[in-house]
C-alpha positions in Angstrom: 85.5 24.9 -81.6 85.7 23.6 -78.2 89.2 22.5 -77.0 88.5 20.3 -74.0 92.2 20.0 -73.3 93.1 23.8 -72.8 89.3 24.5 -71.0 90.9 22.2 -68.6 94.4 23.1 -68.3 93.0 27.0 -67.7 91.1 25.5 -64.6 94.6 24.3 -63.1 95.7 27.7 -61.4 92.5 28.3 -60.4 92.4 24.8 -58.6 95.8 25.3 -57.4 95.5 28.4 -55.4 92.1 27.0 -53.6 94.0 24.3 -52.5 96.5 26.8 -50.9 94.4 29.1 -49.2 92.5 26.2 -47.6 96.0 25.6 -45.6 95.4 26.6 -41.8 97.4 29.9 -40.6 99.9 28.5 -38.0 103.2 30.2 -38.5 104.0 33.5 -37.3 105.0 34.8 -40.7 101.8 33.4 -42.1 100.7 36.8 -43.6 104.3 37.2 -45.3 104.4 34.2 -46.3 100.8 34.3 -47.9 101.6 37.5 -49.8 104.7 35.8 -51.4 102.6 32.9 -52.2 99.8 34.8 -53.8 102.1 36.8 -56.0 103.8 33.5 -57.4 100.4 32.1 -57.4 99.2 34.7 -59.8 102.7 34.5 -61.8 101.8 31.1 -62.2 98.3 31.7 -63.6 99.3 33.6 -65.9 102.0 31.7 -67.0 99.3 28.8 -67.8 97.3 31.0 -69.6 99.7 32.5 -71.9 100.7 28.8 -72.3 97.0 28.0 -73.2 96.5 30.8 -75.1 100.0 29.6 -77.3 98.5 26.0 -77.5 95.0 27.2 -78.5 96.7 29.8 -81.2 99.1 26.8 -82.6 96.0 24.3 -82.8 94.4 26.4 -84.5 97.1 27.2 -87.1 97.4 24.0 -87.8 93.7 23.3 -87.8 93.6 26.0 -90.8 96.7 24.5 -92.5 94.5 21.0 -92.9 91.0 22.9 -94.0 93.7 24.8 -96.5 94.4 21.4 -98.1 90.6 20.2 -98.6 87.9 20.8 -101.2 85.4 23.7 -100.0 82.7 21.5 -100.0 79.6 23.0 -98.4 81.5 26.6 -98.3 81.2 26.2 -102.5 79.1 29.1 -103.7 76.7 26.8 -105.0 76.8 24.6 -102.4 76.5 26.8 -99.8 73.4 28.2 -101.8 71.8 24.8 -101.7 72.1 24.7 -98.0 70.4 27.7 -97.2 67.6 26.6 -99.5 67.2 23.3 -97.9 67.7 25.3 -94.4 64.8 27.7 -95.4 62.5 24.9 -96.1 62.5 24.0 -92.6 62.5 27.2 -91.3 60.7 29.7 -93.5 58.7 26.6 -95.7 60.3 27.8 -98.9 63.6 27.5 -100.8 63.3 31.4 -101.6 65.1 32.2 -98.6 65.9 35.9 -99.8 62.5 36.5 -99.0 62.7 35.4 -95.3 64.9 38.7 -94.2 61.6 40.2 -92.7 59.6 37.5 -91.9 59.0 37.4 -87.8 56.3 35.8 -85.7 56.0 33.6 -82.4 55.8 30.2 -83.0 55.2 29.1 -79.4 58.4 27.1 -78.9 59.4 29.3 -76.0 62.1 31.0 -77.6 60.0 34.1 -78.6 60.1 36.2 -82.0 61.9 33.8 -84.4 62.7 36.1 -87.1 65.0 36.0 -90.8 66.8 34.5 -92.8 67.6 31.5 -90.0 65.2 31.9 -87.3 67.0 34.1 -84.9 65.2 34.4 -81.6 64.8 36.9 -79.3 65.1 34.2 -76.4 68.0 33.0 -77.6 70.8 35.5 -77.6 71.5 35.1 -81.3 68.8 38.0 -82.4 70.3 40.3 -79.7 73.4 39.5 -81.0 72.7 40.7 -84.0 71.2 43.9 -83.7 73.7 44.7 -81.5 76.1 44.3 -84.1 74.0 45.8 -86.5 73.4 48.9 -84.2 77.6 49.0 -84.3 77.8 49.8 -87.4 74.3 52.0 -88.0 73.5 53.8 -84.5 70.4 55.0 -86.7 68.8 52.4 -87.2 65.2 51.2 -86.6 65.5 48.0 -84.5 68.4 50.4 -81.6 65.5 51.8 -79.5 64.5 48.5 -78.6 68.3 47.1 -77.2 67.4 47.4 -74.0 64.0 45.3 -73.9 65.6 42.7 -76.2 68.5 42.5 -73.5 65.6 41.9 -70.3 63.8 39.1 -72.9 66.6 37.4 -73.9 66.7 33.8 -72.5 62.6 34.1 -72.4 59.8 33.8 -74.6 58.7 37.4 -73.3 57.4 40.4 -75.6 57.5 42.8 -72.6 58.9 45.8 -74.3 58.7 44.8 -77.8 54.9 45.2 -78.8 53.4 46.0 -80.3 56.2 48.3 -82.5 59.2 45.4 -82.6 57.3 43.3 -85.6 56.9 46.2 -87.6 60.2 47.9 -87.3 62.0 44.4 -87.9 60.2 44.0 -91.5 61.1 47.8 -92.3 64.9 47.1 -91.7 64.6 44.2 -93.8 63.9 46.4 -96.6 67.1 47.9 -96.1 70.5 46.4 -98.0 72.7 46.8 -94.9 70.2 45.1 -92.9 70.6 42.1 -94.8 73.7 42.4 -95.8 74.2 41.7 -91.5 71.8 38.9 -91.0 73.9 37.1 -93.7 77.2 37.9 -92.2 75.6 37.2 -88.5 74.3 33.8 -90.2 77.9 32.6 -91.7 80.0 34.1 -88.4 77.4 32.1 -85.9 76.6 29.0 -87.7 77.8 28.4 -91.0 81.7 28.8 -90.7 82.0 27.0 -87.3 79.9 24.3 -88.6 81.6 23.7 -91.7 85.3 24.4 -90.2 84.3 21.4 -87.9 82.9 18.9 -89.9 85.9 19.3 -92.4 88.3 18.7 -89.1 85.8 15.5 -88.1 86.7 14.4 -91.7 83.3 15.1 -93.3 82.2 15.8 -96.7 79.2 17.7 -98.1 76.8 16.4 -96.8 78.1 15.6 -93.5 79.2 19.6 -93.5 75.1 20.2 -94.0 74.3 17.9 -91.7 76.9 20.1 -88.6 75.4 23.4 -89.9 71.4 22.9 -90.0 71.9 21.1 -86.3 74.0 24.4 -85.5 71.4 26.3 -86.7 68.5 24.7 -84.8 69.8 23.7 -81.4 72.5 26.8 -81.2 76.0 26.5 -80.9 76.0 25.6 -77.0 78.4 23.2 -75.2 75.1 22.2 -73.2 73.9 18.7 -73.7 71.0 20.1 -76.1 73.6 22.2 -77.7 75.2 21.1 -80.8 78.5 21.1 -79.1 76.9 18.7 -76.4 74.9 16.8 -79.0 78.0 16.1 -80.9 79.8 15.0 -77.9 77.4 12.5 -77.1 77.5 11.3 -80.9 81.3 10.7 -80.9 80.7 8.4 -77.7 79.0 6.0 -79.4 80.7 6.4 -82.5 84.2 7.8 -84.3 84.3 10.4 -86.6 86.0 9.9 -90.5 88.8 11.4 -88.9 89.1 8.9 -86.2 88.9 6.2 -88.5 85.2 5.7 -88.3 82.9 5.4 -90.8 81.5 8.6 -92.2 77.6 7.0 -92.9 77.7 5.2 -89.3 78.7 8.6 -87.4 76.1 10.6 -89.3 73.5 7.5 -88.6 74.8 8.3 -84.7 74.7 11.8 -84.6 71.5 12.3 -86.2 70.0 9.6 -83.8 71.1 12.0 -80.8 69.9 14.8 -82.7 66.8 13.6 -83.5 66.3 12.3 -80.1 67.3 15.7 -78.5 64.6 17.4 -80.4 62.0 15.2 -79.6 63.1 15.8 -75.7 62.9 19.8 -76.1 59.8 19.6 -77.7 57.7 16.5 -77.4 55.4 15.8 -80.6 57.8 17.9 -82.9 58.0 17.3 -86.5 61.4 15.8 -87.3 61.0 16.4 -91.0 64.4 18.1 -91.2 66.1 14.8 -90.3 64.0 12.2 -91.4 62.8 13.1 -94.8 65.9 15.4 -95.7 69.0 14.4 -94.6 68.6 10.9 -94.0 67.3 10.2 -97.1 70.1 12.0 -98.6 72.4 9.7 -96.5 70.6 6.2 -97.1 71.2 7.6 -101.1 74.8 7.7 -100.2 74.7 11.5 -101.4 77.7 12.0 -99.6 78.5 14.9 -101.7 75.1 16.3 -101.7 74.9 16.5 -105.4 72.1 17.5 -107.4 69.3 16.9 -108.2 67.3 16.9 -104.6 64.2 15.8 -103.5 62.7 16.0 -100.3 60.0 16.6 -97.6 59.4 19.0 -95.0 56.1 19.3 -93.3 54.5 17.3 -96.0 55.5 19.5 -98.9 57.4 18.6 -101.5 61.0 20.3 -102.3 62.9 19.9 -105.3 66.1 21.2 -106.9 67.1 20.3 -110.2 
């Protein structure tokens, strides 16, 4: 969760130090004065960082206590399974998400290879993180030899150093229970758990928690204007969250408006089914708890969960 206050507090000592160093040296004892001031500034910096860390820890503990008193929502096993079926219908055109561990292709969206259960991409850092963490636990895995190439292509759509063997290596590794578990762990660590946690702190119910999760998967956990946290900030500038005393439906409508526009800005002509004929449909029906049965459409296909 982005803590703007903490970030600003952390920056203040740097600003203060910059102002001090800009003062002209016009005294005979300037060197000693500068040395003394530098030591003092370093001590101030450390103190401010420690204070910010302590405040962040206190805030996190308070948030944990708040969340512990709330219903499980999307984190309940049956709802989490449903969430993955919904995401998989968008990412892999099937609700049978466990068939997608070995999926891998370049869909031409500028993110390189898209693979696995939530569409980890070679161009968006999450696939690299997955393979790095997996290799720490399983050094002799079949993907480890591609790590240098994955680091080189990170942030681009390049296949350099990956072709022709990487896709076959991914598919082979996906047959192993350890790599399947690693994909699920990374999904939870990077996408599911942060999204559900923040949605609960914003006062959102199960549907709102899924809205955040799906946006996190598609847009990534980034703070720029097109990343998940950037989208949330833009939505909050237009509507109050339930946690701020606002209407849950109105806020989610606004968030989906912001998100859909971001999707179109990034990829003109993109099919926005995952918003229009899924999440908006549930919201319009007032299904704030994402109760089944559910019917939705994705890219022209109809899906049902009884």
